[in-house]
N, C-alpha and C positions, 0 to 999 in steps of 0.2 A: 877489455872488449870496447872497439870503437863504436861510439854512439854519436849521431848528428839529429838532432830534435829541433823542428822547426815549429815556429808559432807566429802570430800575428797576422795570418789570413781572415777573410770575411767578405762581406758584401760592402760593397762602397758604390757611389753613384760616380759617372763618368765626371773627371776633373777631380775628384778627391784624391785623398793620399793614404796609404798603409806603410807601416814600416813592419818587415818581417825581421825575425831574429833566428838565429842558429845556434844552439848551445852545444858545445862539442865535450866530449868526454873521451877518456881512453887513448889519447893522442897527446904528442907535446905540441899543442895547440900553435905556441908563437914560432914553431919552426916551419910552419905548413903553409902553403897557400891555400886560400879558400875560395868557392866560386858559388854561383848560382844559376841554375837551369830552369827552364819552365816548360810544360806540355799541355798543351791545349787539346781539346776534345777532338779526336782523328786527325792528329798531327803529330809528327814526330818531335820528341824531346830536342829543345835548342838551347844554346848559350846564352845567357842574360849576362853576367858580370863575374869579374874574378878579381882578386886582391892577394899580392904576393906576401909573404912573411914580413918584407920591408915596407908593405903598405902600399906598393905601387898598383893602380888599378887599370882594367880594361873592361870596355862594354861593348856589346853589340851595338853595331852603328845605328840601326833603327830606334836604340833606347837611350842612347847616349844625351845627356841634358835632362831626362825626366828621371832617371834612375841613378841611385847612388849607393856603392857598396863601401861599407867600414867595417872596422874590426876594434875589437876591445880585448886585447890579450891577457888583460887582468881578468876578465870575466869568461874567458874561453869562448867568445861569442861574436860571430859575424852578422852583420845587419844588411839588410836591402830597403834603402827608403826609395818609394816608389810615389811621384807626383803626378798630377796632371794626367791621372789614369784612363784609360780607353776602354770601350767594351772588348776591343781585340787583345787586351792584356789578360783578359780571363783564362785562367791555366791552372794547373797544380805547380806549385813553385818548391823546387826541390834544392837543398844545400848540398855541396858535394865536396871532396877535397881529395887532391892527388897525395902521393906519397914524398912530394918534393916542395922546397922553399918557392920556387917561382912559378911554376905549372907545369900540368903533363896531364895525360887521361886520367880522370877522375876514378879513385878505387872505393872511396868510402861515399856513400850517400843515406840522406836521411828520408824520412817516409813521406814527405811532402806536406805541404800546406796550401789549401783550396784558396785562390783568389777569384772573386765574382765582380766585374764591373758592370752595373747596369747603365743602360743608356736613358 
């Protein structure tokens, strides 16, 4: 059974940083791309960042430079380092994975972790 479990969310002041983690089980982690999405209240879920099995990364244009995605295949974990946080970054952040090494529509999802940025 595939499980993606996010952690690291919380309340932070604007300008602060958080690092989200997503621990995966039930999949051959090193062979799959991984990604992060987020959903703010009243808005659609949106793409944040992704990383291929080989470590190539891509970001939402509005977030590039502030967010960094990385992975540790030995720990079956993908991370999202978020710096210079803004109130508009407030959202539930979801870990996701397709069934491919490069990228594709995610088929596995975590339960989400809440990030709240106060002004």
